[in-house]
Structure formats: structure tokens, C-alpha cells
NUKEGU-760039 format. One line per field, with one value per residue (C-alpha): x, z, y; residue in three letters; residue number from 1. Coordinates in nm, 4 decimals, m for minus. Layout:
<sites>
east <- [X	...]
up <- [Z	...]
north <- [Y	...]
code <- [ALA	...]
pos <- [NUM	...]
</sites>
This chain:
<sites>
east <- [m1.7883	m1.7752	m1.4839	m1.3926	m1.2307	m1.2887	m1.0449	m1.0441	m0.9222	m0.6422	m0.5568	m0.5230	m0.3009	m0.0845	m0.0460	0.0497	0.3067	0.4529	0.4709	0.6889	0.4421	0.5133	0.2651	0.1271	0.0638	m0.1152	m0.3279	m0.4296	m0.5060	m0.7050	m0.8583	m0.7058	m0.5624	m0.1899	m0.1219	m0.3042	m0.1071	0.2211	0.1198	0.0309	0.3557	0.5600	0.3876	0.4310	0.8045	0.8361	0.6185	0.6002	0.2207	m0.0275	m0.2904	m0.6327	m0.8359	m0.8018	m0.8938	m1.1122	m1.2137	m0.9911	m0.9310	m0.5675	m0.4481	m0.1803	0.0455	0.0071	0.0819	0.3938	0.5117	0.4602	0.6473	0.9333	0.9538	0.9972	1.2160	1.4319	1.4388	1.4499	1.1874	1.0430	0.6866	0.5883	0.7333	0.5545	0.2233	0.2366	0.3635	0.1061	m0.1850	m0.2319	m0.2921	m0.0351	m0.2584	m0.2597	0.1160	0.1890	m0.0548	0.1049	0.4545	0.3501	0.2087	0.5184	0.7566	0.5544	0.4971	0.6653	0.4935	0.2677	0.0901	0.0856	m0.0721	m0.3176	m0.5193]
up <- [0.2060	0.0817	0.2083	0.0398	0.3551	0.7226	0.9752	1.1467	0.8281	0.7945	1.1654	1.1133	0.8092	1.0163	1.2935	1.0395	0.8892	1.2346	1.2930	0.9840	0.7248	0.3636	0.1409	m0.0491	0.2791	0.4264	0.1121	0.1353	0.5073	0.5010	0.1530	0.0889	m0.2529	m0.2838	m0.4491	m0.1681	0.0962	m0.0769	m0.0981	0.2721	0.3718	0.1552	0.3094	0.6573	0.6029	0.4767	0.7318	1.0321	1.0478	0.9181	0.7169	0.6744	0.5454	0.2482	0.2403	m0.0524	m0.2011	0.0262	m0.1020	m0.1099	m0.0117	m0.2031	0.1018	0.0945	m0.2784	m0.2318	0.0638	m0.1292	m0.4353	m0.2160	m0.0538	m0.3938	m0.5641	m0.2832	m0.0299	m0.2964	m0.1264	m0.3313	m0.4603	m0.2177	0.0811	m0.0112	m0.0782	0.2596	0.4524	0.3213	0.2610	m0.1030	m0.4086	m0.6722	m0.9287	m0.7344	m0.6869	m1.0533	m1.1602	m0.9267	m1.0441	m1.4083	m1.3429	m1.1470	m1.4185	m1.6882	m1.5261	m1.1865	m0.8637	m1.0418	m1.2438	m0.9529	m0.7113	m0.9670	m0.9753]
north <- [m0.1190	m0.4767	m0.6823	m1.0056	m1.1432	m1.0767	m0.9347	m1.2731	m1.4438	m1.1907	m1.2291	m1.6044	m1.5426	m1.3078	m1.5661	m1.8328	m1.5955	m1.5276	m1.9043	m1.9428	m2.0704	m1.9760	m1.7917	m2.0958	m2.2792	m1.9783	m1.9559	m2.3220	m2.3027	m1.9789	m1.9671	m1.6244	m1.5411	m1.6101	m1.2731	m1.0890	m1.2764	m1.1930	m0.8265	m0.8153	m0.9860	m0.7474	m0.4448	m0.5918	m0.6338	m0.2763	m0.1002	m0.3305	m0.3199	m0.5738	m0.3865	m0.5439	m0.2517	m0.0212	0.3431	0.4361	0.7694	0.9749	1.3284	1.4259	1.7691	1.9579	1.9211	1.5422	1.5278	1.7404	1.5297	1.2066	1.3348	1.4586	1.1149	0.9507	1.2115	1.3514	1.0673	0.7930	0.5780	0.2939	0.3030	0.0254	0.2112	0.5339	0.3581	0.1852	0.4881	0.7351	0.4922	0.5874	0.3740	0.2875	0.4578	0.7854	0.7765	0.7088	0.9823	1.2375	1.1446	1.1765	1.5244	1.6262	1.5056	1.6797	2.0181	2.0248	2.1199	2.3696	2.1013	1.8573	2.1038	2.2442	1.9215]
code <- [UNK	UNK	UNK	UNK	UNK	UNK	UNK	UNK	UNK	UNK	UNK	UNK	UNK	UNK	UNK	UNK	UNK	UNK	UNK	UNK	UNK	UNK	UNK	UNK	UNK	UNK	UNK	UNK	UNK	UNK	UNK	UNK	UNK	UNK	UNK	UNK	UNK	UNK	UNK	UNK	UNK	UNK	UNK	UNK	UNK	UNK	UNK	UNK	UNK	UNK	UNK	UNK	UNK	UNK	UNK	UNK	UNK	UNK	UNK	UNK	UNK	UNK	UNK	UNK	UNK	UNK	UNK	UNK	UNK	UNK	UNK	UNK	UNK	UNK	UNK	UNK	UNK	UNK	UNK	UNK	UNK	UNK	UNK	UNK	UNK	UNK	UNK	UNK	UNK	UNK	UNK	UNK	UNK	UNK	UNK	UNK	UNK	UNK	UNK	UNK	UNK	UNK	UNK	UNK	UNK	UNK	UNK	UNK	UNK	UNK	UNK]
pos <- [1	2	3	4	5	6	7	8	9	10	11	12	13	14	15	16	17	18	19	20	21	22	23	24	25	26	27	28	29	30	31	32	33	34	35	36	37	38	39	40	41	42	43	44	45	46	47	48	49	50	51	52	53	54	55	56	57	58	59	60	61	62	63	64	65	66	67	68	69	70	71	72	73	74	75	76	77	78	79	80	81	82	83	84	85	86	87	88	89	90	91	92	93	94	95	96	97	98	99	100	101	102	103	104	105	106	107	108	109	110	111]
</sites>
């Protein structure tokens, strides 16, 4: 899979963040996109782990979909927390929530 930036670049960004640099400074020093840096920092603050890779084309099981929906609906976790915790995309989460709100668990688990 093509990666725009290397793990070493993200490791340098992480070290700069730990040293107290702000997002614009990290962007200038590393050449990474400011929006990507902000996203990584936000996820790091929420989950405690610095993620450098994305999972793509991962099939979700009905159990995972149900667990994710329960985390949002019953536990009142934010979208960002759920996305980081379960390593799913925002698009998948919003699609599952739309199906759940329209037809409940039956429609969600039928897909």
C-alpha cells in the first residue's frame, strides 16, 4: 500500500510533539500536512497510542458492528473515540449508525 509519509517522519513528529512543539511548528519541521498532524495528535490524546498506519479494506463482522454501535449509543462515546478504539473509518461508523437508526439492529446486521 502506498504511504505518503514514512514511519520515520511520523516518529520525528511524535518526538517533536512530546518535546512541546505545536502543530504548525511540527508541520514546518517535518513537511507533514498540518491537518494530518492535528488528527494524529487528537487521536493520540484520546487513545494514548501514536498511530502511523491505516487499515484498509477490512471486513467487519456483525459482532464488531454491534459492539461499535453499542459504544456510541449506550456508552455515549464520541465518534473520534470509537474510530480510534476500534480502528474503523468515519465513513463506516456513520453508515452503520444510519442503518441502525433507520431499522435497528436487524438492518445493521443484515448488511
